[in-house]
N, C-alpha and C positions, 0 to 999 in steps of 0.2 A: 520382515515386516514392511519396514520403511525402503526399501530395496529400490523403488520406483521413484524415489524422492533426492534429487539432487543436492549432493552437500550435506552439513550439519551431523559429522560423523557424532561428535559426541551430545548432542541433543538425542541422537537415535538410541544411544548406549544409554543416559537417564532416562529415558521415557520407556525402552525394553526393559531395562532392569526392574524400574516399577511395575509393568504388567509382571513379569514373572513373578516378583516376591510377593504381589497382590498388594502394593502398598503404595495403592493410588493416592494423590493429595485429595482433598476436598473442592480447592482450588488452583488454579493455574495462570501465569500469567506469560505470556510468550511476547515477548518483543524486540524490536529492530526494524532496521528501513524496510519500506512498501516493497513487495516484489521477490521477494527472496525465500520463499515457501513456508510460512511461518501458518497461514489460513490449511495450507495441502497439508503440514505436518498434523498441525489440531484435530482436522476431519481422520486423519489414518489416526489417529492416536484414539479418538473417540469410535470409530467401528472395532476397533479393538476392543476398548472397557465395555463395549454394546455385547459383541460379537457377532457385528450384523456386516453385510457386504453394501448394504445401502441404506444409508444414513437418510434418506428420502421418504422411507415408506417404514423408519424404525420409528413407534409412537414413545418412546421414550428417548428422542433428541429435538431438540430446538434450537436453530439458530436466531441469533439475533442481531440485527445490523438496521445502521440509522435507516428512517423512511425517507425517501426522494423527495418529498416536499416538507423537511423538516431540519432545521440546521444541527440538530443535537439528538442524540437517544433519550426522547422526554422521561418522568419518571410514570408517566401512564401508562408507556410501552414496557417496561419495566416490571411494573405488577402486574401487568397482562399477562404476557409473555415468560416469565419467570416466577417472580413472589404466588402469585392467584394458581398455579401449577404447581410449585415445587413440594407441597406437602402431599402432594398423591402419590400412593407407593407406584413403581414400577410398574408397568402393564407385561413388558414381556422377559424379563431378567433381574438381575438386582442392581440394576445399577442407572442413573438418568442422568444426563448431560446435555449444559446447557452453552451453547460454543457463542460469543456475544465478538460479533468482527469489527473491525473500528472502534474498539472500546474507549479510546481518546474522544470519544463523541458522547460520552455519557457526562451530562451536567450535573452541578453539582445535586442536586434534588437526587436525580438519579443513582451518585454513587452512594449518596447516603441510605438511599432505601436498601441497595446491594450490601452495603456494607452489615445491614443487620443478619440478612443473609448468611455471611462468610461469618459470622460470628460465632450462630449457631444453626451451621445447616443441618437436614437430615444426613444419615449416614449412607445413604446411598446417592445422594447429589453429587458431582462434579460440574463447575463451573470452569469454563476456560477463557479467558479474556486474550483478545491478539490486539495488539497496540501498536503504531512505529512510533508512539511519542511517551516516553516513562513518566514525562514530569507533568502530564495532566493528570494524574493521580493523585488522589487526596495518601497520604502517608499513612492514615489506617487501613484504606485499602491493599497498599501494596503490603504493609506488616503481615497480610491474612492471605496472602498467595506465595505460593509456588513460584519463586520466578524463573523464567528461561531465556536467556539472549541467545535471539539469533545474529549471528555477523555474515559478511557478504559472502558470495559464493564467488569463489577463485575464476577468473577471465577464462583460463583453458578448461576449466569446467563449461563454462558458459559457451564457450565458441565450439565445445565439441558435439555439446547437445544441440544448440542451432542447426548444426551443419547435419547432425544424423535427422533429427525430428522436420527441418526445414529445408534442406539442401540449401542454405545459406551460410556465406562465410562473412562474419562480421569483419567492419573494418577495426581497425585501434581506436579511429573518434568515437564510434559508436559503445564500443566495449568501455570507455574510460567512459562518456558520458551515460552509459546506464549503472556503472559501479557496483558490480555485484548483484544487481536484482535481475534475476531470468525473466521475471514477471513482465519490468521495463522491455529486454529486449524482443519478449514476447510480443508485446503491444508495438512497437517499432516495426514490426512486419505488415501492418497493412501496407495495402498496396499505395492507398493514395498518402498513408505517413511517408513513406520511402519518399514519393515523390516532391513534399513538400520538403524533406530534409535534404535533396538535394538540391530544390532553389534556394533553401536558406544558407547553405553550404557558397552557393551563386551571388548570392545577396554578401555575403562577405567580402565576396574576393572583391566583387564591387567597391564596396564600401574602405577596403583596404588600397585602392585604388584613386580614392576619390571619385570615383564614375558616377558622378551625380546622375546623370542619365539613367544609367542603366539600373541604379538602384532603386530609382522609383518606379522604373517601368517593373523589375523583378517582384519588390514588395507587393505589389497590385497582385499579383497571381500568388500569391502565398494566404492560405487558408488559417491566421490565427487563432479563428474560430476552435481547433483541432487540436484538442486536449495533446498537452506535452509542446506544441512549436513556439511557444512563448519561451517555457522553458531552456529548449535546445538552441533556440537563439540566444538566450542569456549563458548557456553553457559552452556557444561557441566566442561568443565577443571576448568572455571571460578568458577561456582556453587560450584565444590567443592576445592578451594584455592588452585588449581595450577596456582595460576594468574602468573606467570612469562612465563608457556607454552602459552597460548593464544596470546602471540606477535608472535611465527611463525605461527598461525591459520590467524591472520589477513595479515602477509607477503604472504604469500600460495594465499589467496585471491586475493590479488592485484597484483600478478605474473598471476595468471590465468583470470584475467580480462584483463592484457595486452598481453593476447594469450601468455603465458607462457606453454612449453610443461608440458603436465598433469604428467605423471610419473618421469620426476625431480625434478618438484615443489613439489608434493606431498608426493614421497620419502623422499626429502630433508626435508620439514617440519616433519616427524615422527624421521627422523633421530635425529632432534636439542631437540624433546621435549624428547626423551628415553634420549637423552647425557644431558638432564637438569635435568631429574628426579633423574639418578643413581646416 
């Protein structure tokens, strides 16, 4: 049933037994770091609950996630996509599944609205929350869900998967960076990102040699707006024991998140790093 999903043997057993014994909880919280397969497992679980191979065409399945133009999953969205629909009986079977992705974005009002549903849910409803941050939830939410923790995927399993599916042999450094996240490893396979990663490694070498000219030339070639590139630079600096420089990367991430001017922010970050190592 879950054969195509990498790792998570214990979690598979728990979910399989609940299906076999028809003892499905009304609410689950799948939690663990990003990119380790929580959503993939949740969707496969939902397919088996609903008896379908295609969730997209199943009228009893609803996928809820944060809207691009919103910073949170707001109460109006929860009301429209879940609360207003939840008391209508299933159409094609005897269950309805609501999957809330990145549920840490549920704000306080949304969580309180959801809590009322979790306290007295219709017998046919299953709500699956997916989150990488357990601390973002009200204790009353946590107490009313079946919590399933997802750990990191083993490095060897990720290496084998990437070699079989992408014909790529991941370096030990990339494996250390992805830290058990298959999703992050796959995301790194973008050709442009591979190129940027190589340039960040070259940038580090220039910094380690205190080669200011090449440092300046190299950082101008790196697109730090590309998702994960500032994170990778921070990782490289930390991994190579340039601990004091990581704070400048953190500040740059915050400033860019607050719509700071890209050129000014990155120029300032690199200059601070250069000053620190000289």
